[in-house]
C-alpha positions in Angstrom: 12.9 15.2 27.4 14.7 17.0 24.6 13.1 19.3 22.0 14.1 19.6 18.6 13.6 21.6 15.9 12.1 19.5 12.7 10.3 20.3 9.6 5.9 20.7 10.5 5.4 18.2 8.4 7.2 15.6 10.1 5.7 13.8 13.0 8.0 11.1 13.5 12.1 11.3 12.5 13.8 8.0 13.6 18.0 8.5 13.5 20.2 5.4 13.8 18.3 3.2 15.6 20.1 -0.2 16.7 19.0 -3.1 18.6 21.4 -6.4 18.8 20.6 -9.6 20.4 22.9 -11.8 22.3 23.4 -15.1 20.8 24.4 -17.5 23.9 26.3 -20.9 23.7 27.3 -23.8 25.9 26.0 -24.6 29.8 26.8 -21.0 31.3 24.8 -19.1 28.4 28.0 -17.2 27.9 27.6 -14.7 24.7 28.8 -15.7 21.5 28.1 -13.0 19.4 25.4 -11.1 18.5 22.6 -11.0 16.1 22.0 -7.3 14.6 18.5 -7.0 14.1 17.8 -3.3 13.8 21.7 -2.0 12.8 21.1 1.9 11.9 17.9 2.7 10.2 16.3 6.1 9.8 13.3 7.0 8.3 11.0 10.1 8.6 6.8 10.0 8.3 5.0 12.9 7.0 1.9 14.1 8.7 -0.7 12.5 7.0 0.9 10.4 4.6 2.5 6.7 4.8 5.6 4.9 5.0 5.8 1.6 3.6 8.4 -0.4 5.0 9.1 -3.7 3.4 10.9 -6.7 3.5 11.1 -10.6 3.9 10.4 -12.0 7.1 13.4 -12.1 9.4 14.8 -8.6 8.2 13.6 -6.7 11.4 11.0 -4.7 10.2 8.3 -5.7 13.6 11.7 -5.2 16.0 11.7 -1.4 14.5 8.2 -1.1 15.2 7.8 -2.4 18.8 11.5 0.1 19.1 9.5 2.9 18.5 6.5 2.3 20.8 9.4 1.4 23.6 8.1 -2.2 23.7 11.8 -3.5 23.6 14.6 -1.3 24.4 16.5 0.7 21.8 20.4 0.0 22.1 21.5 3.3 19.9 19.8 5.8 18.2 16.6 8.6 18.3 12.9 9.1 18.0 11.8 12.4 17.8 8.0 12.4 17.6 6.1 16.1 17.5 9.9 17.7 17.9 10.0 15.6 21.5 12.6 13.5 21.6 10.9 10.3 23.2 14.1 7.9 23.1 15.5 8.0 26.5 11.4 8.5 28.4 10.3 6.3 31.1 7.1 4.8 30.8 5.5 6.7 33.3 6.1 10.3 30.5 5.8 7.9 27.4 2.7 7.2 28.8 0.6 10.4 26.9 2.7 9.8 23.8 1.3 6.2 22.8 -2.0 7.2 23.4 -0.5 9.4 19.9 1.3 6.7 18.8 -1.0 3.5 18.3 -0.4 -0.3 16.7 -2.7 -2.5 14.5 -1.1 -6.1 14.7 -0.8 -9.0 12.4 -3.0 -11.4 14.2 -6.1 -9.8 15.1 -7.5 -12.0 17.0 -4.4 -12.6 19.4 -4.6 -9.0 19.9 -7.9 -9.2 21.4 -9.1 -10.1 24.7 -11.2 -12.9 24.4 -12.8 -12.6 27.8 -14.2 -9.2 26.6 -17.1 -8.1 24.3 -16.3 -5.8 21.7 -17.5 -2.7 23.5 -15.7 -3.2 26.5 -12.1 -3.6 24.6 -12.9 -0.6 22.2 -13.9 1.5 25.5 -11.3 1.1 27.6 -9.7 3.3 25.4 -12.3 5.7 25.5 -11.8 5.4 29.0 -8.2 6.3 28.8 -9.3 9.6 26.3 -10.8 11.1 29.4 -14.8 10.1 28.6 -16.1 9.2 31.9 -20.0 9.2 30.8 -21.2 6.1 30.2 -23.6 7.4 27.5 -20.9 9.6 25.9 -18.5 6.4 25.7 -21.5 4.3 23.9 -22.1 7.3 21.3 -18.4 7.2 21.3 -18.2 3.5 20.6 -20.9 3.5 18.2 -19.3 6.7 15.9 -16.2 4.0 16.2 -17.5 0.9 15.1 -19.8 2.4 12.2 -16.2 4.4 11.4 -15.0 1.3 10.9 -17.9 -0.6 8.7 -19.1 -3.0 11.9 -22.6 -2.7 13.0 -23.8 -1.2 16.7 -24.9 -4.6 17.4 -21.4 -6.0 17.5 -20.8 -4.5 20.8 -22.2 -7.2 22.7 -20.3 -10.3 20.9 -16.4 -11.4 21.4 -14.3 -12.1 19.5 -14.4 -15.3 18.5 -18.0 -14.5 17.0 -16.4 -13.1 14.5 -14.3 -13.2 11.1 -11.2 -12.5 10.5 -11.6 -9.7 8.4 -14.1 -8.2 11.1 -11.7 -8.9 14.2 -9.1 -6.8 12.2 -11.6 -3.7 11.7 -12.0 -4.1 15.3 -8.5 -3.7 16.1 -8.6 -0.9 13.7 -11.1 0.7 16.0 -9.8 -0.2 19.3 -6.6 1.9 18.0 -8.6 5.1 17.1 -10.7 4.9 20.2 -7.6 7.0 22.1 -7.3 9.5 18.9 -4.2 8.4 17.7 -2.1 10.9 15.2 0.3 8.0 14.3 -0.9 4.2 13.2 1.9 1.6 13.1 0.4 -1.4 11.1 2.1 -4.7 11.2 1.2 -7.1 8.5 -2.5 -5.7 8.8 -3.8 -8.2 6.2 -1.1 -10.6 5.6 -3.6 -13.2 7.6 -6.5 -12.6 6.1 -8.4 -13.7 3.1 -7.5 -12.2 -0.3 -10.8 -11.2 -0.4 -11.1 -9.0 3.0 -7.4 -7.8 2.4 -9.0 -5.5 -0.6 -11.4 -4.1 2.2 -9.2 -3.5 5.2 -6.6 -1.1 2.5 -9.0 0.7 1.6 -10.2 1.2 4.8 -6.9 2.3 6.1 -7.0 5.0 3.3 -10.3 6.2 3.9 -9.8 6.8 7.5 -6.5 8.2 6.8 -8.6 10.4 4.8 -11.0 11.3 7.0 -8.7 11.6 10.0 -5.5 12.9 8.7 -3.5 9.7 9.8 0.2 8.8 9.0 1.0 5.3 8.8 4.0 3.4 9.4 2.8 0.4 7.0 4.8 -3.0 7.6 4.4 -5.4 4.8 6.1 -8.0 2.6 3.6 -7.4 -0.2 5.1 -4.8 -2.9 1.6 -4.6 -4.1 0.1 -3.4 -0.8 2.6 -0.9 0.0 2.3 0.7 -4.0 -1.1 1.5 -4.1 -1.0 2.7 -0.1 1.8 4.4 0.4 3.7 7.3 -0.1 7.3 6.6 0.2 8.9 3.0 1.0 12.0 2.0 2.5 13.1 -1.7 1.6 14.9 -3.2 4.4 17.6 -6.3 4.2 18.7 -7.6 7.4 18.3 -5.0 10.0 19.2 -1.7 7.5 17.3 0.0 4.9 18.7 -0.5 1.8 17.0 2.1 -0.6 14.5 4.2 0.1 12.0 6.9 -2.6 8.5 7.6 -3.1 6.6 4.9 -4.1 6.6 6.1 -7.9 10.3 6.3 -8.1 10.9 2.8 -6.4 8.6 0.9 -8.9 9.9 2.7 -11.9 13.3 3.1 -11.4 14.8 0.7 -8.4 18.5 0.9 -8.0 19.3 -2.0 -5.7 19.6 -5.4 -6.6 17.7 -7.0 -3.9 15.1 -4.0 -4.5 15.3 -5.0 -8.5 15.1 -9.0 -7.3 11.4 -8.4 -4.7 10.1 -6.6 -7.8 10.8 -8.7 -10.4 9.2 -11.8 -8.3 5.5 -10.0 -8.4 3.3 -11.9 -10.8 1.9 -9.9 -12.8 -1.9 -11.0 -14.3 -2.2 -8.8 -17.3 1.1 -10.2 -19.2 1.5 -13.0 -21.1 4.6 -13.0 -21.1 6.6 -14.7 -18.7 8.6 -12.7 -16.5 12.1 -13.3 -15.5 13.0 -13.5 -11.9 16.4 -12.0 -10.9 17.5 -15.2 -8.4 20.5 -14.8 -6.1 24.0 -15.6 -7.2 24.6 -17.8 -4.3 22.8 -18.3 -0.8 24.2 -16.8 2.2 23.9 -19.4 4.9 24.5 -17.8 7.9 21.4 -15.6 8.3 22.0 -14.7 11.6 25.3 -12.8 12.0 25.8 -10.7 8.6 29.5 -10.5 7.1 31.4 -7.4 6.7 30.4 -5.1 4.3 27.4 -5.4 2.4 24.8 -7.6 4.1 23.7 -8.4 1.0 26.9 -9.5 -0.9 26.2 -13.4 -0.9 23.1 -13.5 -2.7 23.6 -10.1 -4.9 24.2 -11.5 -8.5 27.2 -8.4 -8.9 28.6 -9.4 -5.7 32.7 -8.9 -6.1 35.3 -9.0 -3.3 34.9 -4.7 -2.8 31.7 -5.8 -1.3 33.1 -7.3 2.0 35.7 -4.8 2.0 34.0 -1.4 2.3 31.7 0.5 4.6 28.7 1.4 2.5 27.1 4.5 2.7 23.3 5.6 2.2 23.9 7.7 -1.0 21.1 10.1 -2.8 21.2 9.0 -6.3 18.1 10.9 -7.7 16.1 13.9 -5.4 14.8 12.0 -2.4 16.1 8.5 -3.7 18.7 6.6 -1.6 20.3 4.0 -1.9 22.9 1.7 0.2 25.5 -0.1 -3.0 28.6 1.3 -3.8 28.3 0.6 -7.0 24.6 2.5 -8.1 26.0 5.8 -7.2 28.9 5.4 -9.4 26.8 4.2 -12.2 24.4 7.1 -12.2 26.3 10.1 -10.5 
């Protein structure tokens, strides 16, 4: 276990995280190539703040979350949590850190044990926290349910008796039961009705203010990301292509992929038809990225140089980074 001196306001630091999955073919399942699910991802999360990780399905967002929690073994990189590098910790050594890093899953029903009551599911976390007195566990359970907007009578009921939004509230209560400091939210509202999504978002925001939580919020919805997150990292095919504060990213996007995502957001208040920036052509092989820029097959500014040069994550404005050789050239 290695202790590193990171700034006091940084709770999680990820450096050059990589995870490749083998492509096997033939009768003997020989390895013919590699899927670069995460190919050098780096970011920081400040205490009490929210980092939004946004991108289309299959870009590697959830894989990043699983690597941070060590549900998958990384191939390369470093994960530093509270000044301690946890990258190479064993399962036993990782146990106290799992308590401080919890996850809210996309499917609230699939994340709850259908054979356990709500109270039993949440009390598991309270037992891990070391609360042995049954009376105290019941008091904490009541407090947690009230905190997420659920009736205390819910504790004796089973997951199938609740709606999707209520089950997600229960999942949040269970995550909070061990008093974490970092919560990873993996598409926590995408399986919910639109009318319920705003309630869960506001709940997460209120809990952050009350408990000083830090969030890694994973989503493909830029509207949600822009409302909830302090900083945003845009991910495409295993790489972060742009990273900035939420305000800077929405007002001055630089990377062509970010511009394309933002142009697709509907504006109900505008009567003007928005022009969606479509890719120049589709790149058919989504498993093995090409040499050079991953986005070259879809970029409207694509040219031969894009497939030849290694791209550097460059700061084009203060705390605004972009992985595109054209942007730094045009904005220095």
